[in-house]
MDTraj code that builds the backbone (N, CA, C; nanometers):
import mdtraj as md
import numpy as np

residues = "MET PRO ASP THR GLU LEU SER MET VAL VAL MET PRO TYR THR GLY ARG PRO TYR GLU ASP ARG MET LEU GLY PHE VAL CYS ASP LEU VAL ARG ALA HIS ARG ALA ARG LEU ASN VAL VAL CYS VAL ARG ILE VAL ALA HIS GLY GLU PRO LEU PRO PRO THR PRO HIS GLY GLU GLU LEU ALA HIS ASP GLU GLN VAL LEU HIS VAL SER GLU VAL CYS ARG ARG ARG GLY VAL ARG ASN ALA ALA ILE GLU VAL ARG TYR GLY ARG ALA PHE ALA PRO VAL VAL VAL HIS GLU ALA THR VAL ARG GLY ALA ASP MET LEU ALA LEU VAL VAL PRO ARG PRO GLU ALA VAL ASP THR ASP LEU ARG ARG GLU LEU ASP TYR ILE LEU ALA LYS THR PRO CYS GLN LEU LEU VAL LEU ARG PRO GLY LEU GLY PRO VAL SER GLY".split()
xyz = np.array([
    [0.0783, -0.1189, -0.0018],
    [0.0072, -0.0144, -0.0046],
    [0.0864, 0.1333, 0.0071],
    [0.1626, 0.1565, 0.1077],
    [0.2406, 0.2742, 0.1007],
    [0.3611, 0.2487, 0.0002],
    [0.4084, 0.3531, -0.0615],
    [0.5287, 0.3348, -0.1483],
    [0.6648, 0.3552, -0.0971],
    [0.6626, 0.3619, 0.0418],
    [0.7966, 0.3770, 0.1159],
    [0.7713, 0.2941, 0.2487],
    [0.8846, 0.2632, 0.3090],
    [0.8669, 0.2098, 0.4444],
    [0.8202, 0.3119, 0.5392],
    [0.7565, 0.2557, 0.6277],
    [0.6917, 0.3453, 0.7361],
    [0.7666, 0.3199, 0.8681],
    [0.7755, 0.4397, 0.9389],
    [0.8308, 0.4377, 1.0634],
    [0.7431, 0.4931, 1.1714],
    [0.6522, 0.5929, 1.1212],
    [0.5565, 0.6570, 1.2136],
    [0.4227, 0.6785, 1.1432],
    [0.3128, 0.6326, 1.2000],
    [0.1732, 0.6466, 1.1415],
    [0.0943, 0.7265, 1.2608],
    [0.0441, 0.8360, 1.2177],
    [-0.0542, 0.9105, 1.3077],
    [-0.1988, 0.8946, 1.2642],
    [-0.2787, 0.8565, 1.3542],
    [-0.4166, 0.8522, 1.3236],
    [-0.5106, 0.9237, 1.4215],
    [-0.5789, 1.0118, 1.3763],
    [-0.6732, 1.0945, 1.4641],
    [-0.7899, 1.0038, 1.5019],
    [-0.8646, 1.0213, 1.6108],
    [-0.9617, 0.9293, 1.6517],
    [-1.0531, 1.0195, 1.7349],
    [-1.1710, 1.0172, 1.6881],
    [-1.2894, 1.0954, 1.7595],
    [-1.3923, 1.0109, 1.8183],
    [-1.3910, 0.8854, 1.8011],
    [-1.4930, 0.8081, 1.8759],
    [-1.6023, 0.7685, 1.7904],
    [-1.6081, 0.8074, 1.6584],
    [-1.7142, 0.7556, 1.5626],
    [-1.6980, 0.6116, 1.5462],
    [-1.8037, 0.5308, 1.5387],
    [-1.8085, 0.3975, 1.5465],
    [-1.7242, 0.3345, 1.4360],
    [-1.7201, 0.3914, 1.3136],
    [-1.6514, 0.3350, 1.2075],
    [-1.5025, 0.3622, 1.2098],
    [-1.4597, 0.4429, 1.3164],
    [-1.3183, 0.4591, 1.3085],
    [-1.2533, 0.3339, 1.3684],
    [-1.3157, 0.2541, 1.4432],
    [-1.2494, 0.1296, 1.4780],
    [-1.1927, 0.0353, 1.3656],
    [-1.2843, 0.0366, 1.2622],
    [-1.2377, -0.0467, 1.1414],
    [-1.1034, 0.0009, 1.0966],
    [-1.0965, 0.1425, 1.0730],
    [-0.9608, 0.2060, 1.0304],
    [-0.8469, 0.1677, 1.1330],
    [-0.8761, 0.1819, 1.2608],
    [-0.7784, 0.1595, 1.3621],
    [-0.7166, 0.0209, 1.3550],
    [-0.8242, -0.0880, 1.3304],
    [-0.7734, -0.2178, 1.3142],
    [-0.6870, -0.2352, 1.1780],
    [-0.7180, -0.1668, 1.0767],
    [-0.6568, -0.1671, 0.9611],
    [-0.5054, -0.1103, 0.9831],
    [-0.5107, 0.0120, 1.0403],
    [-0.3833, 0.0757, 1.0592],
    [-0.2880, 0.0024, 1.1638],
    [-0.3528, -0.0730, 1.2513],
    [-0.2706, -0.1644, 1.3482],
    [-0.2098, -0.2795, 1.2675],
    [-0.2711, -0.3324, 1.1640],
    [-0.2187, -0.4384, 1.0797],
    [-0.0991, -0.3781, 0.9897],
    [-0.1230, -0.2619, 0.9364],
    [-0.0186, -0.1837, 0.8590],
    [0.1004, -0.1592, 0.9439],
    [0.0924, -0.1033, 1.0499],
    [0.1978, -0.0675, 1.1499],
    [0.2699, -0.1938, 1.1935],
    [0.1989, -0.3015, 1.2156],
    [0.2763, -0.4279, 1.2609],
    [0.3571, -0.4798, 1.1314],
    [0.2937, -0.4714, 1.0116],
    [0.3579, -0.5252, 0.8897],
    [0.4902, -0.4376, 0.8658],
    [0.4955, -0.3148, 0.8937],
    [0.6025, -0.2396, 0.8635],
    [0.6983, -0.2085, 0.9904],
    [0.6578, -0.2683, 1.0947],
    [0.7326, -0.2587, 1.2251],
    [0.7464, -0.1044, 1.2538],
    [0.6397, -0.0388, 1.2394],
    [0.6317, 0.1103, 1.2599],
    [0.5850, 0.1432, 1.4009],
    [0.5870, 0.2663, 1.4219],
    [0.5239, 0.3207, 1.5482],
    [0.3884, 0.3803, 1.5165],
    [0.3059, 0.3705, 1.6159],
    [0.1705, 0.4290, 1.5922],
    [0.1350, 0.5310, 1.7020],
    [0.0904, 0.6501, 1.6498],
    [0.0524, 0.7501, 1.7547],
    [-0.0950, 0.7810, 1.7085],
    [-0.1820, 0.7336, 1.8197],
    [-0.3400, 0.7662, 1.7985],
    [-0.3620, 0.8944, 1.8750],
    [-0.4282, 0.9899, 1.8058],
    [-0.4586, 1.1156, 1.8702],
    [-0.6045, 1.1321, 1.8898],
    [-0.6496, 1.1260, 2.0045],
    [-0.7925, 1.1436, 2.0382],
    [-0.8289, 1.2870, 2.0276],
    [-0.8894, 1.3389, 1.9333],
    [-0.9194, 1.4602, 1.9033],
    [-1.0512, 1.5194, 1.9616],
    [-1.0419, 1.6241, 2.0473],
    [-1.1678, 1.6841, 2.1075],
    [-1.1864, 1.8244, 2.0859],
    [-1.2877, 1.8451, 2.0209],
    [-1.3150, 1.9837, 1.9653],
    [-1.3828, 2.0693, 2.0782],
    [-1.3314, 2.1978, 2.1125],
    [-1.3940, 2.2702, 2.2085],
    [-1.4532, 2.3871, 2.1359],
    [-1.5623, 2.4290, 2.1721],
    [-1.6341, 2.5441, 2.1085],
    [-1.5550, 2.6794, 2.1397],
    [-1.5683, 2.7640, 2.0360],
    [-1.5083, 2.9062, 2.0588],
    [-1.5675, 2.9627, 2.1714],
    [-1.4874, 3.0392, 2.2481],
    [-1.5436, 3.1050, 2.3771],
    [-1.5248, 3.0151, 2.4935],
    [-1.4995, 2.8901, 2.4704],
    [-1.4731, 2.8076, 2.5910],
    [-1.3333, 2.7785, 2.6098],
    [-1.2818, 2.7789, 2.7346],
    [-1.1358, 2.7575, 2.7576],
    [-1.0948, 2.6190, 2.7051],
    [-0.9660, 2.5985, 2.6556],
    [-0.9185, 2.4764, 2.6163],
    [-0.8742, 2.4037, 2.7461],
    [-0.9284, 2.2814, 2.7754],
    [-0.8705, 2.2140, 2.8981],
    [-0.7368, 2.1783, 2.8781],
    [-0.6738, 2.1502, 2.9955],
    [-0.5257, 2.1054, 2.9982],
    [-0.5202, 1.9699, 2.9384],
    [-0.4207, 1.9366, 2.8705],
    [-0.3896, 1.8016, 2.8143],
    [-0.3834, 1.6977, 2.9226],
    [-0.4614, 1.5967, 2.9377],
    [-0.4527, 1.4892, 3.0246],
    [-0.3360, 1.4149, 3.0173],
    [-0.2632, 1.3902, 3.1416],
    [-0.1515, 1.3030, 3.1509],
    [-0.1669, 1.2027, 3.2741],
    [-0.0897, 1.1033, 3.2742],
    [-0.0727, 1.0070, 3.3917],
    [-0.2017, 0.9456, 3.4126],
    [-0.2473, 0.9555, 3.5406],
    [-0.3706, 0.8938, 3.5968],
    [-0.4929, 0.9378, 3.5231],
    [-0.4997, 1.0597, 3.4875],
    [-0.6259, 1.1137, 3.4250],
    [-0.6368, 1.0561, 3.2851],
    [-0.5186, 1.0332, 3.2185],
    [-0.5223, 0.9780, 3.0846],
    [-0.5496, 0.8207, 3.0962],
    [-0.4967, 0.7587, 3.1962],
    [-0.5076, 0.6168, 3.2042],
    [-0.6479, 0.5784, 3.2260],
    [-0.7357, 0.6763, 3.2706],
    [-0.8669, 0.6478, 3.3145],
    [-0.9713, 0.7013, 3.1999],
    [-0.9205, 0.7458, 3.0963],
    [-1.0141, 0.8096, 2.9923],
    [-1.0638, 0.6932, 2.9165],
    [-1.1991, 0.6865, 2.9082],
    [-1.2659, 0.5911, 2.8322],
    [-1.2308, 0.5530, 2.6995],
    [-1.2080, 0.6648, 2.6201],
    [-1.1728, 0.6562, 2.4753],
    [-1.0321, 0.6117, 2.4671],
    [-0.9464, 0.6551, 2.5535],
    [-0.7952, 0.6069, 2.5456],
    [-0.7911, 0.4551, 2.5803],
    [-0.8752, 0.4274, 2.6867],
    [-0.8712, 0.2722, 2.7171],
    [-0.9435, 0.2012, 2.5959],
    [-1.0468, 0.2511, 2.5315],
    [-1.0927, 0.1660, 2.4241],
    [-0.9870, 0.1407, 2.2987],
    [-0.9195, 0.2688, 2.2682],
    [-0.8265, 0.2628, 2.1617],
    [-0.7098, 0.1707, 2.1905],
    [-0.6728, 0.1754, 2.3257],
    [-0.5545, 0.0862, 2.3775],
    [-0.6061, -0.0550, 2.3539],
    [-0.7249, -0.0891, 2.3925],
    [-0.7785, -0.2309, 2.3756],
    [-0.7818, -0.2727, 2.2298],
    [-0.8274, -0.1908, 2.1579],
    [-0.8335, -0.2216, 2.0073],
    [-0.6949, -0.2441, 1.9409],
    [-0.5976, -0.1625, 1.9951],
    [-0.4570, -0.1888, 1.9388],
    [-0.4043, -0.3092, 2.0023],
    [-0.4255, -0.3409, 2.1248],
    [-0.3700, -0.4576, 2.1941],
    [-0.4222, -0.5915, 2.1210],
    [-0.5612, -0.5844, 2.0958],
    [-0.6128, -0.6972, 2.0337],
    [-0.5630, -0.7198, 1.8869],
    [-0.5065, -0.6109, 1.8270],
    [-0.4563, -0.6212, 1.6915],
    [-0.2985, -0.6450, 1.6902],
    [-0.2600, -0.6573, 1.8147],
    [-0.1162, -0.6913, 1.8249],
    [-0.0180, -0.5646, 1.8298],
    [-0.0758, -0.4619, 1.8522],
    [0.0118, -0.3477, 1.8694],
    [0.0066, -0.2894, 2.0051],
    [0.1182, -0.3301, 2.0771],
    [0.1199, -0.3117, 2.2234],
    [0.1896, -0.1762, 2.2667],
    [0.2566, -0.1134, 2.1711],
    [0.3410, 0.0034, 2.1973],
    [0.2742, 0.1282, 2.1346],
    [0.1551, 0.1335, 2.1043],
    [0.1005, 0.2526, 2.0463],
    [0.0863, 0.3657, 2.1443],
    [0.1237, 0.4899, 2.1099],
    [0.1167, 0.6089, 2.1918],
    [-0.0135, 0.6592, 2.1732],
    [-0.0926, 0.6833, 2.2726],
    [-0.2365, 0.7430, 2.2561],
    [-0.2383, 0.8604, 2.3422],
    [-0.2667, 0.9658, 2.2778],
    [-0.2917, 1.0963, 2.3443],
    [-0.4120, 1.1653, 2.3142],
    [-0.4497, 1.2657, 2.4063],
    [-0.5739, 1.3417, 2.3914],
    [-0.5231, 1.4826, 2.3545],
    [-0.5884, 1.5382, 2.2424],
    [-0.5415, 1.6790, 2.2142],
    [-0.6858, 1.7611, 2.1958],
    [-0.6888, 1.8684, 2.2456],
    [-0.7940, 1.9707, 2.2316],
    [-0.7738, 2.0727, 2.1334],
    [-0.8715, 2.1067, 2.0620],
    [-0.8554, 2.2285, 1.9641],
    [-0.9969, 2.2880, 1.9309],
    [-0.9899, 2.3841, 1.8544],
    [-1.0973, 2.4530, 1.8035],
    [-1.1476, 2.3947, 1.6800],
    [-1.0693, 2.3343, 1.5949],
    [-1.1089, 2.2684, 1.4708],
    [-1.0242, 2.1504, 1.4599],
    [-1.0713, 2.0421, 1.3849],
    [-1.0155, 1.9254, 1.3684],
    [-0.8855, 1.9141, 1.2996],
    [-0.8907, 1.9898, 1.1814],
    [-0.7826, 1.9818, 1.0744],
    [-0.6500, 2.0300, 1.1469],
    [-0.6450, 2.1548, 1.1936],
    [-0.5147, 2.2002, 1.2442],
    [-0.4595, 2.1153, 1.3527],
    [-0.5380, 2.0466, 1.4350],
    [-0.4758, 1.9511, 1.5338],
    [-0.4172, 1.8354, 1.4637],
    [-0.4865, 1.7707, 1.3813],
    [-0.4456, 1.6599, 1.2987],
    [-0.3142, 1.6835, 1.2289],
    [-0.3024, 1.7956, 1.1533],
    [-0.1904, 1.8384, 1.0785],
    [-0.0716, 1.8667, 1.1725],
    [-0.1017, 1.9378, 1.2773],
    [0.0144, 1.9610, 1.3738],
    [0.0699, 1.8434, 1.4414],
    [-0.0187, 1.7367, 1.4751],
    [0.0308, 1.6304, 1.5247],
    [0.1175, 1.5361, 1.4253],
    [0.0722, 1.5357, 1.3008],
    [0.1444, 1.4610, 1.2030],
    [0.2844, 1.5247, 1.1930],
    [0.2792, 1.6591, 1.1952],
    [0.4147, 1.7299, 1.1623],
    [0.5041, 1.7182, 1.2792],
    [0.4605, 1.7337, 1.4072],
    [0.5547, 1.7309, 1.5204],
    [0.6034, 1.5828, 1.5404],
    [0.5198, 1.4833, 1.5096],
    [0.5551, 1.3483, 1.5363],
    [0.6433, 1.2923, 1.4114],
    [0.6775, 1.3765, 1.3100],
    [0.7417, 1.3255, 1.1944],
    [0.6791, 1.2057, 1.1291],
    [0.5482, 1.2122, 1.1103],
    [0.4740, 1.1088, 1.0547],
    [0.5061, 1.0761, 0.9051],
    [0.5234, 0.9515, 0.8710],
    [0.5353, 0.9166, 0.7367],
    [0.3981, 0.8952, 0.6675],
    [0.2969, 0.8760, 0.7606],
    [0.1621, 0.8565, 0.6884],
    [0.0633, 0.9182, 0.8024],
    [-0.0451, 0.9775, 0.7588],
    [-0.1596, 1.0166, 0.8310],
    [-0.2637, 0.9287, 0.7917],
    [-0.3324, 0.8523, 0.8792],
    [-0.4442, 0.7689, 0.8455],
    [-0.5767, 0.8429, 0.8902],
    [-0.6637, 0.8603, 0.7982],
    [-0.7785, 0.9456, 0.8257],
    [-0.9026, 0.8772, 0.7847],
    [-1.0153, 0.8885, 0.8692],
    [-1.1458, 0.8307, 0.8312],
    [-1.2260, 0.9446, 0.7971],
    [-1.3022, 0.9433, 0.6791],
    [-1.3926, 1.0432, 0.6487],
    [-1.5299, 0.9783, 0.6347],
    [-1.6425, 1.0607, 0.6599],
    [-1.7592, 1.0046, 0.6411],
    [-1.8003, 0.9947, 0.4821],
    [-1.9103, 0.9226, 0.4641],
    [-1.9593, 0.9094, 0.3307],
    [-1.9758, 1.0441, 0.2604],
    [-1.9718, 1.0559, 0.1385],
    [-1.9866, 1.1920, 0.0683],
    [-2.1068, 1.2685, 0.1012],
    [-2.2357, 1.1943, 0.1161],
    [-2.3499, 1.2572, 0.1503],
    [-2.3416, 1.3304, 0.2922],
    [-2.2477, 1.2882, 0.3803],
    [-2.2473, 1.3359, 0.5178],
    [-2.1532, 1.4471, 0.5117],
    [-2.0790, 1.4925, 0.4065],
    [-1.9774, 1.5928, 0.4074],
    [-2.0351, 1.7251, 0.3854],
    [-2.0432, 1.8182, 0.4828],
    [-2.1016, 1.9583, 0.4804],
    [-1.9894, 2.0515, 0.4553],
    [-2.0194, 2.1651, 0.4351],
    [-1.9253, 2.2755, 0.3885],
    [-1.8086, 2.2830, 0.4925],
    [-1.8376, 2.2859, 0.6257],
    [-1.7485, 2.2983, 0.7204],
    [-1.6456, 2.1863, 0.7137],
    [-1.6942, 2.0633, 0.7125],
    [-1.6072, 1.9347, 0.6996],
    [-1.5264, 1.9526, 0.5671],
    [-1.5761, 1.9878, 0.4557],
    [-1.4987, 1.9983, 0.3337],
    [-1.3978, 2.0924, 0.3484],
    [-1.4186, 2.2063, 0.4140],
    [-1.3027, 2.2959, 0.4382],
    [-1.1909, 2.2340, 0.5230],
    [-1.2334, 2.1539, 0.6257],
    [-1.1287, 2.0873, 0.7145],
    [-1.0516, 1.9772, 0.6274],
    [-1.1363, 1.9139, 0.5539],
    [-1.0581, 1.8088, 0.4571],
    [-0.9604, 1.8673, 0.3656],
    [-1.0131, 1.9905, 0.2927],
    [-0.9213, 2.0666, 0.2103],
    [-0.7901, 2.0988, 0.2809],
    [-0.8090, 2.1499, 0.4062],
    [-0.6920, 2.1916, 0.4932],
    [-0.6026, 2.0859, 0.5024],
    [-0.6553, 1.9705, 0.5430],
    [-0.5603, 1.8386, 0.5672],
    [-0.4951, 1.8053, 0.4366],
    [-0.5662, 1.7996, 0.3269],
    [-0.4999, 1.7712, 0.1982],
    [-0.3862, 1.8652, 0.1626],
    [-0.4131, 2.0056, 0.1910],
    [-0.3150, 2.0985, 0.1451],
    [-0.1945, 2.0973, 0.2365],
    [-0.2220, 2.0684, 0.3653],
    [-0.1183, 2.0911, 0.4650],
    [-0.0403, 1.9575, 0.5185],
    [-0.0895, 1.8479, 0.5027],
    [-0.0428, 1.7220, 0.5521],
    [0.1039, 1.6999, 0.4986],
    [0.2100, 1.6912, 0.5706],
    [0.3395, 1.6766, 0.5433],
    [0.3773, 1.5370, 0.5025],
    [0.2976, 1.4514, 0.4918],
    [0.3333, 1.2973, 0.4607],
    [0.2303, 1.2386, 0.3782],
    [0.2376, 1.1016, 0.3635],
    [0.1392, 1.0310, 0.2783],
    [0.0091, 1.0319, 0.3677],
    [-0.1006, 1.0170, 0.2945],
    [-0.2395, 1.0180, 0.3538],
    [-0.3062, 0.9083, 0.2989],
    [-0.3597, 0.8268, 0.4253],
    [-0.4434, 0.7170, 0.3825],
    [-0.5814, 0.7342, 0.4253],
    [-0.6684, 0.7337, 0.3399],
    [-0.8162, 0.7696, 0.3711],
    [-0.9163, 0.6460, 0.3700],
    [-0.9958, 0.6276, 0.4557],
    [-1.1055, 0.5318, 0.4605],
    [-1.2275, 0.5974, 0.4761],
    [-1.3192, 0.5509, 0.3991],
    [-1.4704, 0.5864, 0.4176],
    [-1.5428, 0.4575, 0.4671],
    [-1.6513, 0.4801, 0.5438],
    [-1.7286, 0.3660, 0.5840],
    [-1.7856, 0.2992, 0.4700],
    [-1.7768, 0.1660, 0.4694],
    [-1.8403, 0.0972, 0.3527],
    [-1.7560, 0.0805, 0.2326],
    [-1.6442, 0.1248, 0.2418],
    [-1.5532, 0.1303, 0.1229],
    [-1.4123, 0.0869, 0.1852],
    [-1.3429, 0.0303, 0.0856],
    [-1.2042, -0.0194, 0.1243],
    [-1.1147, 0.1048, 0.1312],
    [-0.9861, 0.0996, 0.1798],
    [-0.8977, 0.2019, 0.1986],
    [-0.8573, 0.2553, 0.0582],
    [-0.8310, 0.3856, 0.0595],
    [-0.7791, 0.4594, -0.0538],
    [-0.6615, 0.5227, -0.0303],
    [-0.5535, 0.5105, -0.0879],
    [-0.4315, 0.5695, -0.0601],
    [-0.3896, 0.6704, -0.1463],
    [-0.3223, 0.7776, -0.1048],
    [-0.2790, 0.8998, -0.1944],
    [-0.1830, 0.9694, -0.1320],
])
top = md.Topology()
chain = top.add_chain()
for i, resn in enumerate(residues, 1):
    res = top.add_residue(resn, chain, resSeq=i)
    for name in ("N", "CA", "C"):
        top.add_atom(name, md.element.get_by_symbol(name[0]), res)
traj = md.Trajectory(xyz[None], top)
């Protein structure tokens, strides 16, 4: 699938049910390439609301979403996945920032079916396509992976 060897894959995760399929696929890809996986649980905070501090240690260890992602990775044979929570005003800048600072070779992204893509989401996807500094793997529910 990728045209180069992978050492770091970043995958944003928001908790949508169909993201688990992509997470399983990415775990298989990471294992096959002996790469590292960084899953970023992205939480959007409304404008005007303060951004919460990034959870660490015990707080992170008890986060339900982090526990779920950890379990999916463990079941798929990826035991060293880094799982983090990041807060932001918009999804795309958080995702691109994390891929950039982690030195990702690939960003794995789940997008909804075309009929569910509104103008705001289209802007976010355009931002990711324009700014992502690495390969981009995209999966839509009900379809197989599309690499580009």
